[in-house]
C-alpha positions in Angstrom: 37.9 42.8 32.6 35.2 44.0 30.1 35.7 47.2 28.1 33.5 50.1 29.3 31.5 50.7 26.1 27.7 51.4 25.5 25.0 52.3 27.4 24.5 51.3 31.2 22.0 48.6 29.8 24.7 47.1 27.8 27.0 47.1 30.5 24.6 45.5 32.9 23.8 42.9 30.3 27.5 42.0 30.2 27.7 42.0 33.8 24.8 39.6 33.8 26.4 37.2 31.3 29.9 37.0 33.2 27.7 36.1 36.4 26.0 33.3 34.5 22.6 34.9 34.7 22.2 35.5 30.9 22.8 32.4 28.5 23.7 34.4 25.5 26.4 36.9 24.6 24.7 40.4 24.9 26.6 41.8 22.0 26.7 39.0 19.3 24.0 36.9 20.8 25.9 33.5 20.8 24.7 31.0 23.3 26.7 29.8 26.1 26.2 26.1 25.4 28.0 26.9 22.0 30.9 28.4 23.8 31.4 25.3 26.1 31.7 22.9 23.2 35.0 21.4 25.2 33.0 21.1 28.5 35.4 23.6 30.0 34.4 26.3 32.8 31.4 28.3 32.0 32.7 31.5 33.6 35.8 31.6 32.0 34.4 31.1 28.6 32.1 33.7 29.2 34.9 36.0 30.1 37.0 35.1 27.3 33.9 35.6 25.1 33.3 39.0 25.9 37.0 40.0 25.6 37.4 38.4 21.9 33.7 39.4 20.8 34.6 42.4 18.7 32.9 41.4 15.3 30.9 44.6 14.7 28.7 43.0 12.0 27.5 40.5 14.4 26.9 43.0 16.8 24.6 44.9 14.3 23.0 41.8 13.0 22.0 40.9 16.7 20.6 44.2 17.6 18.8 44.1 14.5 17.4 40.6 15.5 16.5 42.2 18.9 14.6 45.1 17.8 12.6 43.0 15.4 11.9 40.8 18.3 10.9 43.7 20.6 8.7 45.2 17.8 6.8 41.9 17.3 6.5 41.4 20.9 5.1 44.7 21.2 2.4 44.1 18.5 1.4 41.2 20.0 0.8 42.7 23.2 -1.1 45.7 21.4 -3.3 43.0 19.7 -4.0 41.5 23.1 -4.8 44.5 24.8 -7.2 45.2 21.9 -9.1 41.8 22.4 -9.4 42.5 25.9 -10.9 45.8 25.4 -13.3 44.5 23.0 -14.2 42.0 25.3 -14.8 44.3 28.4 -16.9 46.5 26.2 -18.9 43.5 24.8 -19.7 42.3 28.5 -20.4 45.9 29.6 -23.1 46.1 26.6 -24.3 42.4 27.2 -25.1 43.2 30.8 -27.4 46.0 29.7 -24.6 48.9 29.8 -25.7 50.0 33.2 -24.3 52.8 34.9 -23.2 50.6 38.0 -21.1 48.5 35.6 -19.4 51.5 33.8 -16.2 50.4 35.8 -15.8 47.4 33.4 -14.8 49.8 30.6 -11.2 50.8 30.2 -10.2 54.5 29.9 -10.4 54.5 26.1 -13.7 53.3 26.3 -14.8 55.4 28.8 -13.7 58.5 26.7 -15.8 57.1 23.8 -18.6 57.0 26.0 -18.3 60.6 27.2 -17.6 61.8 23.4 -20.7 60.0 22.6 -22.4 61.8 25.5 -20.9 65.4 24.3 -19.0 65.4 27.7 -15.4 66.5 28.2 -12.8 63.6 27.3 -9.9 64.7 29.3 -9.1 63.5 32.8 -8.3 60.5 34.7 -10.6 57.3 34.4 -11.9 58.4 37.9 -13.0 61.8 36.4 -14.4 60.2 33.5 -16.5 57.9 35.4 -17.8 60.5 37.6 -18.6 62.6 34.7 -20.5 59.7 32.8 -22.2 58.9 36.3 -23.5 62.5 36.9 -24.5 62.6 33.0 -26.8 59.6 33.3 -28.2 60.3 36.3 -29.5 63.4 34.8 -30.6 61.2 31.8 -32.5 59.0 34.1 -34.4 62.0 36.0 -35.3 63.5 32.5 -36.3 60.1 31.1 -38.2 59.0 34.4 -36.5 55.5 34.5 -34.1 53.7 36.1 -31.0 51.9 35.0 -32.8 48.7 33.6 -32.0 46.5 31.0 -34.3 46.6 28.0 -36.3 43.6 27.2 -39.1 42.5 25.1 -41.7 43.3 27.7 -40.3 46.6 28.4 -40.7 47.6 24.4 -43.9 49.4 23.7 -45.4 47.9 20.7 
């Protein structure tokens, strides 16, 4: 069997590799297809490979490659989230930025709206929404208007 070493996640990856649920060695990254060059038994080839996979330089190189891949994936996800945030803010603004549509904004955008209105920026998304709604109700009463979209006809000359 496989020597028990490393973290629980590494051991789980090794088990998945031995069961055929993973196509590359969790230690060195070698592909299962490369191990089966003679058309032999996949399960046996995987177990034998794990028993013989002791090249620490390959292990380190593969871990470094995995780390870089994970960082690139995280960066890509962060960029996608930023684009979604921009889209939701633009949609809210395009629709008139009405109180009834504050739900369209992300938590960070709600915090920015609270900050612009000199409100407390702490709390959950729901608390931020409640705070902004109450503030905007008060502003609406002071201004004597309602939550309407500004049009050319509504702007005085």
